[in-house]
TORVEXKE-781099 format. One record per residue (C-alpha): x, y, z; residue in one letter; residue number from 1. Coordinates in steps of 0.001 Angstrom, whole numbers, plus 524288, in hexadecimal, padded with zeros to 5 digits. Example, Ala and Ser with C-alpha at 12.3 -4.5 7.8 and 13.67 -1.06 7.14 Angstrom:
REM residues 2
+-------+-------+-------+---+-----+
!    c1 !    c2 !    c3 ! r !   k !
+-------+-------+-------+---+-----+
! 8300C ! 7EE6C ! 81E78 ! a !   1 !
! 83566 ! 7FBDC ! 81BE4 ! s !   2 !
+-------+-------+-------+---+-----+
This chain:
REM residues 134
+-------+-------+-------+---+-----+
!    c1 !    c2 !    c3 ! r !   k !
+-------+-------+-------+---+-----+
! 9225B ! EAFE7 ! 0F76B ! m !   1 !
! 919B4 ! EA5A6 ! 0F6C6 ! i !   2 !
! 91B0F ! E9AD9 ! 0EB81 ! i !   3 !
! 90EEA ! E92B9 ! 0E7FA ! r !   4 !
! 90C93 ! E8540 ! 0E21F ! y !   5 !
! 901C9 ! E8265 ! 0DC80 ! t !   6 !
! 90277 ! E74AE ! 0D565 ! e !   7 !
! 8FBE8 ! E75EF ! 0C8F7 ! n !   8 !
! 90357 ! E8562 ! 0C34E ! s !   9 !
! 90F22 ! E8A7E ! 0BECC ! n !  10 !
! 9124A ! E981D ! 0BAF6 ! q !  11 !
! 90586 ! E97BB ! 0B43D ! n !  12 !
! 8FD27 ! E9193 ! 0BAC7 ! g !  13 !
! 8FE5B ! E8616 ! 0B228 ! e !  14 !
! 90379 ! E78F1 ! 0B3AF ! c !  15 !
! 909E6 ! E7144 ! 0A96D ! m !  16 !
! 90568 ! E6353 ! 0A63C ! d !  17 !
! 90D67 ! E5801 ! 0A327 ! y !  18 !
! 90A2F ! E58BC ! 09350 ! s !  19 !
! 91051 ! E6673 ! 09506 ! q !  20 !
! 91D6B ! E6111 ! 09C47 ! i !  21 !
! 91DEF ! E5783 ! 09268 ! f !  22 !
! 91DB0 ! E60C5 ! 08833 ! m !  23 !
! 92799 ! E66E0 ! 08CC7 ! y !  24 !
! 9300C ! E5C1E ! 08EEB ! g !  25 !
! 92D79 ! E54D7 ! 08168 ! w !  26 !
! 92FFE ! E647B ! 07B02 ! g !  27 !
! 93DF8 ! E64C8 ! 08112 ! l !  28 !
! 93FF0 ! E5659 ! 07D68 ! n !  29 !
! 93D7A ! E5904 ! 06EBD ! i !  30 !
! 94545 ! E661F ! 07081 ! m !  31 !
! 95151 ! E5CE7 ! 0751A ! m !  32 !
! 94EDA ! E53EC ! 06A12 ! f !  33 !
! 95136 ! E5EB3 ! 060ED ! l !  34 !
! 95CEF ! E653D ! 066D0 ! v !  35 !
! 96220 ! E5639 ! 0677D ! n !  36 !
! 95DDB ! E55EB ! 0565B ! l !  37 !
! 96488 ! E63C0 ! 056A0 ! i !  38 !
! 970DF ! E5E4A ! 05CF6 ! i !  39 !
! 9705F ! E5300 ! 052E7 ! a !  40 !
! 96E11 ! E5B27 ! 04710 ! l !  41 !
! 9794A ! E6321 ! 048BD ! n !  42 !
! 9831E ! E5818 ! 04C65 ! i !  43 !
! 97E9C ! E510E ! 03EB7 ! l !  44 !
! 97FE5 ! E5E4B ! 036B4 ! k !  45 !
! 98F83 ! E60E0 ! 03DAC ! s !  46 !
! 992B7 ! E5305 ! 03B09 ! t !  47 !
! 9984C ! E4C6B ! 02DCF ! d !  48 !
! 994E4 ! E3E98 ! 02AA2 ! v !  49 !
! 9A14C ! E3754 ! 02C99 ! d !  50 !
! 9A2AC ! E3C42 ! 03AEE ! t !  51 !
! 994A6 ! E3B3D ! 03EEF ! m !  52 !
! 9963E ! E2B79 ! 039EA ! t !  53 !
! 9A172 ! E299D ! 0416E ! k !  54 !
! 99B54 ! E3010 ! 04D82 ! e !  55 !
! 98F81 ! E281C ! 04BA8 ! h !  56 !
! 99721 ! E1B93 ! 04AEB ! q !  57 !
! 99C1C ! E1EE3 ! 05956 ! v !  58 !
! 98E7D ! E2151 ! 06053 ! l !  59 !
! 9878D ! E154E ! 058A5 ! a !  60 !
! 992C0 ! E0E70 ! 060F4 ! e !  61 !
! 99113 ! E162D ! 06DBE ! l !  62 !
! 9823B ! E150D ! 06C99 ! k !  63 !
! 9806A ! E06B3 ! 06A41 ! l !  64 !
! 9893B ! E04D6 ! 0774C ! e !  65 !
! 97EEF ! E0E51 ! 07D74 ! i !  66 !
! 974D9 ! E068E ! 07853 ! d !  67 !
! 979AA ! DFB44 ! 07FF0 ! k !  68 !
! 977E9 ! E0238 ! 08C23 ! y !  69 !
! 96C1F ! E0A2F ! 08950 ! y !  70 !
! 964A2 ! E02C5 ! 07FBE ! p !  71 !
! 956FF ! E0B4E ! 08003 ! n !  72 !
! 95FEF ! E181C ! 07F0C ! r !  73 !
! 9589E ! E1D20 ! 0730C ! g !  74 !
! 94A62 ! E196B ! 0799F ! y !  75 !
! 94E30 ! E200A ! 0851A ! e !  76 !
! 9534B ! E2E5B ! 07C59 ! t !  77 !
! 9443B ! E2C2C ! 075B7 ! l !  78 !
! 93E65 ! E2AEE ! 0817F ! i !  79 !
! 945D6 ! E363D ! 087D6 ! s !  80 !
! 93EE1 ! E3FF4 ! 07C92 ! y !  81 !
! 93224 ! E3964 ! 08025 ! f !  82 !
! 9327A ! E3C01 ! 08E65 ! v !  83 !
! 931A2 ! E4D83 ! 0920F ! p !  84 !
! 93CDE ! E5311 ! 0964B ! f !  85 !
! 94758 ! E459D ! 094C0 ! v !  86 !
! 94BE6 ! E4935 ! 088B8 ! a !  87 !
! 94C97 ! E5912 ! 08AB9 ! f !  88 !
! 95472 ! E5569 ! 097DF ! y !  89 !
! 95DFE ! E4965 ! 090CF ! k !  90 !
! 96157 ! E5118 ! 08495 ! v !  91 !
! 96399 ! E5E34 ! 08CEE ! s !  92 !
! 96DAE ! E5667 ! 09513 ! w !  93 !
! 974BE ! E5257 ! 088BC ! r !  94 !
! 976A8 ! E5F1B ! 08291 ! i !  95 !
! 97C30 ! E64B0 ! 09026 ! v !  96 !
! 98456 ! E5824 ! 09040 ! e !  97 !
! 98879 ! E5B6E ! 08187 ! m !  98 !
! 98B52 ! E68EA ! 08626 ! i !  99 !
! 992B9 ! E6581 ! 09105 ! l ! 100 !
! 99B5C ! E59CF ! 0880F ! f ! 101 !
! 99D36 ! E6485 ! 07D8F ! f ! 102 !
! 9A2DD ! E6E69 ! 085AA ! s ! 103 !
! 9AC42 ! E65AA ! 08CEE ! k ! 104 !
! 9B099 ! E5F2A ! 07F35 ! n ! 105 !
! 9B110 ! E6A5C ! 07839 ! q ! 106 !
! 9B5FE ! E6332 ! 06994 ! n ! 107 !
! 9AB38 ! E58DC ! 06C34 ! a ! 108 !
! 99DF7 ! E5747 ! 061FF ! k ! 109 !
! 99155 ! E50D2 ! 06409 ! m ! 110 !
! 99757 ! E41F1 ! 06162 ! f ! 111 !
! 9A123 ! E434B ! 06A88 ! d ! 112 !
! 996E0 ! E46FA ! 0747A ! f ! 113 !
! 98E92 ! E3A73 ! 07076 ! m ! 114 !
! 99967 ! E3375 ! 07240 ! v ! 115 !
! 99BAC ! E3810 ! 07FB8 ! y ! 116 !
! 98DEF ! E3649 ! 082A2 ! r ! 117 !
! 98DA5 ! E2828 ! 07D11 ! y ! 118 !
! 99803 ! E230F ! 085EC ! q ! 119 !
! 993AF ! E292B ! 09185 ! k ! 120 !
! 988F9 ! E21D3 ! 0919A ! e ! 121 !
! 98EA0 ! E157E ! 08C5D ! i ! 122 !
! 997CE ! E173A ! 0984C ! t ! 123 !
! 98C76 ! E1B90 ! 0A260 ! v ! 124 !
! 984CA ! E0F59 ! 09CED ! a ! 125 !
! 9923B ! E05F0 ! 0A004 ! k ! 126 !
! 9927E ! E0A25 ! 0AC15 ! n ! 127 !
! 984F6 ! E08B6 ! 0B11F ! d ! 128 !
! 98589 ! DFAC9 ! 0A875 ! a ! 129 !
! 990CF ! DF660 ! 0B100 ! t ! 130 !
! 98CD6 ! DFC80 ! 0BE86 ! s ! 131 !
! 97F37 ! DF349 ! 0BBA2 ! k ! 132 !
! 987B4 ! DE767 ! 0BA1B ! n ! 133 !
! 98FD2 ! DE7C9 ! 0C600 ! k ! 134 !
+-------+-------+-------+---+-----+
């Protein structure tokens, strides 16, 4: 069996240009944005207002602490949706992480996962800050 490689061909004899690759990447990013939106809307529907208010206060405090270490986090998230494939891989990894978290913690809610993620990121940032100061 001889395998021939030709530089400008795929199975159909055509090659993809960068604009097609970018379109696929942005399409996947948009898909992941919609997946995030659906997850958020389902959580909003399933949580009552009082519980959501209390959870929001806790998450707001954690977010303020994270913002001390990562002040440009919002911009990084926004940029990840504009760079092809980045948000797709980022959100895919978060979904895998969520599935593993919920399989290990059977009675956990999304709030518990978010607190876990924020606390983990804060711990990593504090460890990085102390290691840089040494």
